[in-house]
N, C-alpha and C positions, 0 to 999 in steps of 0.2 A: 881777368875774367876766367881764364882756364884754371888758374890756381884756386879761385873761389869755388868752381864746380868740383874740382878734385877734393878740396877741403870738405865741401858739403857731402860728397859721396863717402869719404872716409868717416865723417861724423855719423852718417846714417848707418853704415855697415857696423861701426863700433857700437852704436846705440842698439842696433838689432841684436848683435852678438851678446851685448850686456843683458838685454831683456831675456834672451833664451837661456843664458847661463844662470840668471837670477831665478827664472822659473824652475830650471832644473834643480838648482840648489834648494829652493823652497820645497820642491817635490821630494827630494831625497831626505830633506830635513823632517818631513812628515813620516810617521810610522805607518807601515802597512797594517791593514786590518783584514780579518777573515770575512769574506763575502760568501753567502750561501744562497741557494735557490733551487728550483725544481722545474724541469722541462716536461710539459704535458701536452696531450693532443686536445682536440675540440671537446672531448668528453671527459677531460681531466684524468685520462689514463697516462701513466708514466711512460716516457720515451727514453729507453736505456741507451747508453753509449753514444749519445749525441755529442758532436764536437761544438765547443763554445770558445770563441776568441774575443778578447777584450782589447779594443784599440783606444788608447788615451787621446782625447780630443782637446784637453786643456792646454797641453803643450803643443804648439804648432810644428816645431821642428824637433827631430830626434824623438818622435813620439814612441818609436819602437822600444826605447829604453824603459818605458813605463807600461808596455802592453804585455799581455800574457794569454795563455789558452789552457783549456782543461777539457775533460770528458765527464759526462754524467755516469753514475754507477747504474747497476741493474734496475734500480728503482727510480731512475730519473733525477736523482739528487746530485748536486755539485757544490764544491767549496773551492775557494781560491783566495790568495792573499794579494790585495791591491792597495795602492795609495788612493785617498779620496780624489774625486774629480769627475769630469764628464767622459763617458765611454760610449763608443759605438760597439754594440754587442752583436756578433754574428753567430747564429745557431744553424748547424747543418746536421741532418740525420737522414739515413737511408729511408726512402719512400715518403719523405716530407719535403716541403718547399723550404728553401733557405730563408731564414728570418734575420733581418737587420734592424735593430732597434737602438735608439739612443737613450741612455739613462744617466742620471746623476748619482754617483756613489759617494755617500757621505756618512751622516749620522746613523741611518738605518742599514745595518749590515745584511738584512734578509730581503732579497729581491722578490720572494714569494714565488708563485707559479707563473711561468712564462709559457704561453700557448703557441704552438706552431701548427700549421695547416697541412693536411694530407697532400701529397704530391698531385693527386688528380681529383681533389675535392671540388665540386661545382655548386655554386649557389646562384640564385636569381637576384641577389641584392647587389647594390653598387658597392664598389670598393670604398672603405672608409679610412681616413687618415687617423691612426691611433698612435700617439707618441712617436710620430715620424717613422712608422714601420714601412719597410720596403720588402717586397717579395720577389724572388727570382727562382728559376728552376735550375738547380745545380746540385749534382750528387757526385761523390767521389767514385772514380772508376774502380778503385781497389780499396777494400777496407778490412782491417784486421780486427776481429772480435775475439772474445775470450775463448770460445770453443771452436772457431772456424775462421776461414778467410773467405771473403765474398768478392766476386768479380762481377761488375755491372756490365752485362753484355750490350745493353742498349746504347752505350757510349763507345763501343768498339767499332771504329770505322773500317778496319781491315777485314772484318768478318761479315759486313753487311752483304746480304744477298747470298751468303754461303749456307753451310749446314753446321750441325753440332761439332763435327770433326774440325772445321775451320775455327770455331769458337774455342775449343779446348786447346788448340795450338797457341793461344794467347794467354791462357790462364796461368798465373804464378804457381810454381811448384809442380806444374803438369807439363808433360812433354808428349807430343805426337810424332812418332817416328816416320821415316820416309815410306814405310809400308802401311801406314794408317793405324798401327798399334799405339795404345795410350799407356803411359806410365807416370807414376808420381815418385819423384826422387830416385829415379832409376828402377823402380819396382812396378811391374805391369799387373800385379794381382790387385785390381781395383774393384770395389763394389759400386756399380752404377745404380742410381735411383732417379726416378722422375717424380717431382713434387713429393719427395720424401718416402717413396716406396718402390719396390721392384715393378717393372712395367714391361708389357708385351711389345711396346714400341721398339725396344732394344733387341728384338729378335730372339733366336734360339741359340745359335752357335757362332755366328760370324759377327762379332761386335764391331769390327772396323767398317763393314758395309752397313750395319744397322745404324751407326752414327749418322749416316747420310739421310736417314728417314726424318730427322727433326730439323726443320729450317731454322737458321739463326734468327729470323724475324719473329719467331714465336717464343724465344727464350728471353727471360727477364734477367736472370743472373745464374752464376755457378757458385755453389758452396763447396769449399775444399776442407775436408775434415781429415787431417793426417793421422790423428790418434784418437779414434772415437771412444767414448766411455761405454760402460756396461749397458747403458740404455739402448744402444744401437746393436744390431745384429753383428755377430762376431766375424763373419766372413769378410775377406778383403784385407790382406796383410799390409797393403800399401795405404789403405784408408778408404774413405767414401767420397765420391763425387755426386753431389745432388744437383740435378738440373731443374731449376724452378721455371716453369712456363708462365707466360704472361696471363694475368687475371686482373682486370681493372677493378679498382675499389671505388671509382667515382659514382656519384649519385646520378639518377636518370639513365639515359641511354648514351653510351660512349663506344668508341671503336676506332680502328685504324685499318687501312688496307695498304699492302705493299706488293709491288711487282718488280721482277728482276730479269734481266737478259744478260748473257755473257758468252765468252769464248774461252775454252772449248764450248761448243754450243750448249747453252743452258738457259732455261726459262722457268720462272716460278711465280705464282700468285698466291698470296696469303692474306687472311683477314682475322682480326681479333675484335669481337663484339661483346658488350656486357650491358645488362639492364638491372638496376637496383631500385626496387620500389617497396618501401616499408619493410615488412617482415620477409620479403621474397627477393632473391637475387639470382640472376641467371647469366651464364657466359657461354661463348662458343669461340673456338679457335679452329680454323680449317684452311686447307689450301692444297695445292698440287703443282706438279711441274714435270719437266723432263730435262735430260742432260746427257752428255757423252763423257765417259771417263776412259782414260787411257793409261796403261802402264807398260813399261818396257823392262826387260831383264836380260842380263848376260851371265853365263856361268862357265868358268874354266875349271876343268878337273884334270889332275895328273895322278893316274892310278898306277903306282909302281908295281902292285901285285899282279895286275893283268897286262902290264906294259902298254897302257893306253893313255893317250892324251885327247881330250875332247873339249869342244867349245859348243855351247848352246846359246842361241839368241832367240828371245821370245817377244812378241808384241800382242797385247790383249786390249781390245776395245769393247766397251760396254755401253749400249744405249739403254738408258734408265728412265722409267716413268714411275712416279709415286703420288700418293694422295694421303692426307691425314685429316681427321676430324675428331674434335673433342667438344662435348657439351656437358654442362653440369648446372645444378641448381642447389641453392641453400635456402632452407625455410626455418625461421625462428618461431617456435611454438610460443615461447615466453622469453623473458629477458635472460633466463637461465638454461633453457633447453633448445637445442637446434639439431637439425638433421641435414645431411647432404647426400647427393647422388650424382654420379657422372658416368658417362659412357665414352669410350675412345675406340676408334677404329682407324686402321691405316693399312695400306697395301702398296706393293710395288711389283713391277714386272720388268724384265730386262731381256735383251737380245745381245749375245756376246759372240765375239769371234776372236780366236786365239791361234796364232801361227808361230811355230818354233822350228828352227833349223839346227841340225846337229852336224858338226864336223868332227869325225873320229879317225885317229891314226890307225885303228884296228878294223873298224867296220865301214869307213868311208863316210859319205855324206847322206843325210836322211832328213826327213821333215815330218812334222806332226801338226795337223789342223784340227781344231775343235770348234764346232758351232754349238752354242748353248742357248737355252731358254730357261728363265727362272721366274717364279711367282711366289710372293710372300704376302699373306693376309693375316691380320690379327684383330681381335676384339677384346676389350677389357671393360668390366663393370665394377664400379666401386661405390660403396655405401657406408655411411657413418652416422653415429649418434653421439652427441656430447651433452652432458649435464653438469652445470656449475652449481655447487651447493651454496656458494656465496660469491661475493666480488673480491675475495682475497686469494684466489688461486686454488681453491679446493674443487678439483675437477675429476670426473669419471667419464671416459670415452671408450667407445667400441667401434670397430669397423671391420669390413670384410671386402675381399677382392676376388674376382674370378677372371682368369685370362686364358685365352685360347689362341694358339698360333699355328698356322699351317704353311709349310714351306715345300714347294715342289720344284725340282730342277731336272733338266734333260740335257744331255750332251751327245753330239754326234762326232765321233772321233775317227780320224783317218791317220794312221801311223805306219810309216814305212821304215821304221828302225829295224835293221837286220832283215825282218820279213814284213811284208805289207799286211797290215791288220786294219779291219774296220770294226768299230765297236759303237754300241749305243749304251749310254749310262743313264739310269733313272734313279733319282734320289728323292725320297719322300720323307718329310719330317713333320710329325704332329705332336704338339705339346699342350698340356692343360695344367693350370696352376690354380690352387685355392690358397688363400691367405686369410686367417682370422686372428684378430689381436684385440687386447684390451689394455688400457693404461689408467693409472690412478695417481693423482698428485695431492699431497696433504701438507699445507704449510703448518709448521709447528710454532715457530716464532717469526718475527719480522725478518730475520736473517737466516732461517733454516727451513728446509723442506725435505719431506720423504716422498720417494717415488717408487712405484712397483708396477709390474705388468706381466703379461703372458702372451705368447704368440705360437701359432701352429702353421707350418708350411707343408703343402702336399704338391708334389710335382711329378707328372708322368710324361715321359717322352718316348715316342715310338718312331724308330728310324728304320727305313728300308732302302737298301742299295741293290740295284739290279744291273748287272753288266751282261750285254749280249754280244757275242762274236758274230758280226754280220758276215765276215769272210767265210765262216763255216756254216752259214745258213741260219742265222738267228739263234744259234745254240747259246744257252746260258753259260757265261764265263764264271765258273765256280770259284775262281781265285778271289774275286772281289764282290761277290754277291752275298748278301746277308740281311738279317732282320734282327733288331734289338729292341727289347721292351725295358725301359729304364724307369725306375720309381725311386723317388727321394722324399723322405719325411723328416721334418725337423720340428722338435718341440722345445720351446725355450721359455724360461722365466727369469726375471731380474728384479733386483731391488737396489736402491742407492739412496744415500743421504748426503746432503750438502748443507754447509753452514759457514758463518763468517763472524769473526770478532776482530774489532779494530781494523788493522790493515791486512790481516791474514784470513784467507779463505781456503776451504778444503771440500772435496767431494770424494766419497768412498762408495764403490759399487761392486756388485758381484752378479754374474750371469751364468746360467747353466744351459747348455744346449745338448740335446740328445738327437743323434743322427742315425737314420736307418736307410740303407741303400740296397736295392735288389735289381739285378740285371739278368735278363733271360736272353740268351744269344742263340740264334739259328744261322748257321753258315757252313763253312768248310775249312778244314785244316790243310793249308797249302804246303806245310812242311813234310807231309807224308807223300809217298809215291806208290800207288796213285793217290790223288787227293781224296780224303775221306770226309763225309758229312758230319756236322756237329748239330745235334738236335736238342733243343731246350736245355742248353748248358746254363745252369743257374749259378750265380755268384752273389753272395750277400755280404754286406759289411755293416757293422754297427759300432758306433763309438760315441762316448759321452765326454764332455769336458767342462771345466769351470774357467770362466774368463773374468778375472778381477780387473778393476781399474782404480787408479788413485790420481787425483788431481789436486795440486797445491798451488796457491797463488799468493803473492805479496805485493802490495802497492807501496812503492818507494815514495812517490809523489802522486799528485792527481794526473800527471802526464806520463808516468813510467811505471811499468809493472814487470815483475818476474813471475814465471810459471814453471812448474815441474810436474810432469805427469808420466804415468806408466799404464800400459794396457796389454793384455794378451789377446792374440787374434788367431784365426785359422784360415788356411787355404785349402778348400775342398776341391778334389779333382772334378773337372767338368765332365759331363756325360760322354762327349766324343773322345775324351782321353782314356776312358775306362773300357770302351768297346773294343774287343780284341779282333778287329777286322783290318785288312789291308786296304789302303786307298791309293789309287794311282794318281800321282802328282804330275809326272811327265814320263818320258820314255824310260828313264833310268832311276827315278826317285819315287819311293813309296813312303806312306805314313801308316803306322800301326799303333792302335791303342794298347793300353796295358791294364788288364783286369786286376792286377795285384797292386796297383797304385794306391798309396795311402795319403791321407791329408798331411800337410805340413803345418807346423805351429810356429808362431813368432812372438817373442817378448820384445816390446817396443818401449823405448824411453825417449823423452824429450825435455830439454831445458831451454826455455825461451825468454826473450826480453822484448818488450814493446815500448817504444817511445812515440808519442803522437802529440803534435802541436797544431791542433785544428786541422785544416786541410793543407797547410803549408808544408808540413814535414811528417812523415811516418817512416820509421825504420823498425824492422822486425827480424832480428837474427835468431835462429833456432839451431841448437846442437841436438843431434839425434843419434840413437844407436838401436839397431835391430839384430836380434839373434834368431835365426831360423833353423829348426830341426826338421829332418826328413825333407830337405829342400827338393822341389820338383823342377827338373830341368830336362832338356831334350838331348838324347844320344843319337849318334849317327854310326851305323855299322853297314857292312856289305854282306849280302847273301851269297849263296854258292854260284849264282848267275852273274855276279858282279854288279847288282843293283844296290843303290844306297837306300837304307831303311832308317827312317827317323821315328823315334819312339820316346814317350815321356817315361821318366823313372825317378824314384827317390834316391838322390845321389849323395846325401850326406848333410853337411851343415853349411850355413852361410852367415857371415858377419858383415853387416853394412853400417857404416857410420859416416857422419858428415855434418856440414853446416849449410842450412838453407837460409838465405838472406833475401828478404823482400824490402823494397823501398818505394816511396812515393814522395816526390819533391815538386812543389809548385814554386818555381824560381821567380816567375813574374806573372802578371795577369794573363799573359798570352803564351807562356811556355810552361809545360809540365812534363816531368820525366818520371817514369815508373818502370819497375822491372824486377827481375829475380836472378839470383846467382846461387847455384847449388853445387858445392864441392863435396864429393863423397869418396870414400874408400871402401873396398870390399875384399873379402877373403873367402874362397870356397875350398872346402875339403871334401873330396868326392871319392867314391869307390865304385867301379863298374867293371864287370867281368874280371874280378879279383885284381884289378889294377887300381892303385891309389894315386890320385893326382891332387895337386894343390895349386890354386890360382889366386893371385892377389894383385891389387893395383889400385890406382886412383883415376878418377875422371871428374869432369864437371860439365854442367849445363848452364847456359846463361841466356837471358832474354832482356832486351832493352827496347822500350817504347817511348817515343818522343811525340807529344801532342802539342800542336801549335795552333793557336787561335789567330787566324789571319785578320778577321774582323768579326763583327757581331753575328754575321750569318754564315761565315765560312771557317771550317776547321780542317786541319791536315794532320795526318798521323803516319809515322814511320816506325817500323818494327824490325829488329834483327834477332835471329836465333842462331845459337851455336851449341852443338853437342860434341864434346871431345871424344876421342876414341875410347873403347872399353872392351875388356876381355871377359869372357865367361867360359864355362866348360866346353872345350874343343873349339870355341868360336872367338873371333876377334872382329869387332865392329869398328870401322874407321869413322872419321869425323863427318858430321852432317851439319850443314849450315844453309840459311836462306834469309831472304829479306822480303817484307810485305809493305804495301803502300796503300793509303786510303785518304780520300778527300771528300768532304760533304758540304752542302750549302742549303740553308733553310730558305724557303720561298713561300709565297701565298700567306703572308702574315704569320710565318713560323708554323703554319699547319701542315706544310709539305716539306719534304727533304729529298734532295737528289744526292746520291752517293756513288762514287767510283772507287773501286779497289782492285789492286793487282796482287795476287798471291804468287809468291816465289818469283820476284821480279827478274832475277838473273838465271832462273831455271837451274838451280844448283841443288835442290833437295833430293838427294839420292842416298839409298842405303847400300853400303858396301861391306861385305862380309868375307872373312877368311876362315876356313874350317880345316883343322888338322886331325888326321887319323894315323893309325899305325903304319899303313901302307898307302895312304892317299893324301892329297892336298887339293883344296878346292877354293876358288874365289868366285864371288857372286856380286852382282850390282843390279839394283832394282830402283826404278823411279815410279812411285805410286801414281803421281799426277804431274804433268808438266805445268808450265806457267798458265794461270787462268786470269781473265779480266772480267769483272762483273760491274754492271751499271744497274742501280736500283732506284726506285722512286716510292716514297711512302707518304700517305696522307692521313692525318688524324682529325677526327671529328668528335663532337660531344654535344649533349643536349643543354643548350644555354638557357632554356626556359623551363627547367625542371622545377616542380613545385617542392620547395625545400621542406615544407611542413609534412607533406605526404610521404616524401621520400627519405625522411630523416632515418638513418640506420639505427638499429638497436645497439645497445652498449657493447655486446660481444663482437659486433662487426667492426668496432673501432679499437679493438685490442691491438697492441703492437704486432706488427708482422714479424714472425720469427724465421723468415726465409723459406717457408714451405716445409719445415722440418717437423710439423705437428704429427705427421704420419710415420715418421721414421722409427720412433721407439716402438719396439715390440710389435 
């Protein structure tokens, strides 16, 4: 009996193996044929760069041997070589729902148009079963496109309830230092944009604090453009970071609300609402909250020139309140002409307290206490008009923007270093910005297009610093009191042409920017004895430059491409760097602007390769090289009183080169790993005070994120960051590392989500620096924020009873989303 069962089992296994091998042999015996098709949306507009995977269902076992994947081109078309059979086709594109459809591939090699549905499209009709179609909501967290890399913030669990600064810490190729400063590939000269244009939301001078003004709940995605073409403004030698805010495309009334509580004490409430009715659409994003921020620092100085060793320890706490509100509307006059208008206002105020103690071998022990108040308010108006001459991409658009920002700060200072001093410091900063631009696009053939445009920027910044010596009876402290009127004008024009033949594509562009800067300074020259006043000191600078760009690409297969590009960029000095005024940082450290500072220019090259197999595997290594002339860096010197003075200067040249490697691996249905590794080298040749120095070295930054799907409603995410040590002029930064954790669960029929995240789980994110001078040595350690824990809840709602006929959007509303970059060019 047992022998019979064993014999039957062997027979069944042998028969099954025979059938599988026979099917495989038959499959391999058949020749592959080229299959083509096109991915379109509900209005038959092309969906470019969609991921398409073909899973063979004819062979039950080892089906992976007969499966494959590809991407659509910029016109939504795709081709792939497959053997005949039944296939489950999975289509995935950003801002669209995943589509899974079963088709039989045989005699007809053309699959025709395959329609996919917008991620948030709503209808009042019942779901219909068409060819076994199944819809799910799934988007890749990280996507490599031809001209940018896109990071989907909505799926980042470790940034939920946080702000833009927390989001950027997770974006590939981007690094947020322990002091809140942001860099790309080790370069901090980044151009920030909001929805494709400069924005007052990012403040005037303090980018690290301004990044806290934007809640993570209102951000849809981050676009990383490491080597922008001539179509984009030339500033930002590291590239462009475009922050795309949420803006629902759904029909009818849609929205979401999200609340957050956390420790250090933080609380925030945000909402996103939209209404789309026929020719008219409207949206509003708004919210507010409060929180507590805390940073600590330690500084050790060994001054051999003055025979002094000192230690300074500081603790700074900041109670922060903010609000933000954006509303806008779009109206379609016809199918070819539309207008848009939006208004943004945001503000914040803070109460801060800073305490520092100094222990000096020369002057003994002392302390410094600073109580501060700050207020920042801004308003921004944007308007635009677009006209399409046809449905083939022939477009003319124009837009304008006005931005006004006001920043007021007050500090009450008690300093008993050497002599007891009481001071009051008032800082007022007012900035106005006007931007006008026009863009024109003309398709010449199906594979070629000409683009041109012009842009004008006008920026005026008035800064006033008033220091009062309370000890002497509210007398004005002339050393640090000043007023500066800064005006910057930039006029730019550009033109570029792109085309494609066979597997080769190219884009050639040229941009010209004319810059005019005027500074009027009123203050005092503290280098004279007695101090002498400076009245209406005028300083003007004008410079013009051409900024070419060349982009080449070659498709090896439908899954892999090579790209080679070049661009010239500029780093303009910021207004506070040009103001020749002294600013008191603490008892022994000053900052001084440099009116003679010139812009630096960079020539940037990139050689990249991208391989993508659906959502299962994406690898994107990029070799890059940057050569910077007149590099801007900070010098540290001592004055005659032994104080340290930090000042920006053009110090020479810098060569930066390396490999930036991004990857996204879906190992199983429940495990996904994605991250970034940036290995770079640098060489600085500098000359300061007739002393030539040369620094070189290598460093790396790496980030690894593991996403685990515990079940249908619960997701977990772990993330680790490590920045290796790095040397620059006079400075050496030690390693920085941290780990973040996040977990979320969907509730209320997936309309609600609870999320818990912990930033810097082990409390290790600290910036440690060493500075070397001719006769001094200094070590510094600073922790920008300690460990934080955030708990958030979000609820999404939509109008399920929208009248589809009345609310059917116009054709231009259904054009593919380009990531909010419509407003970037010119």
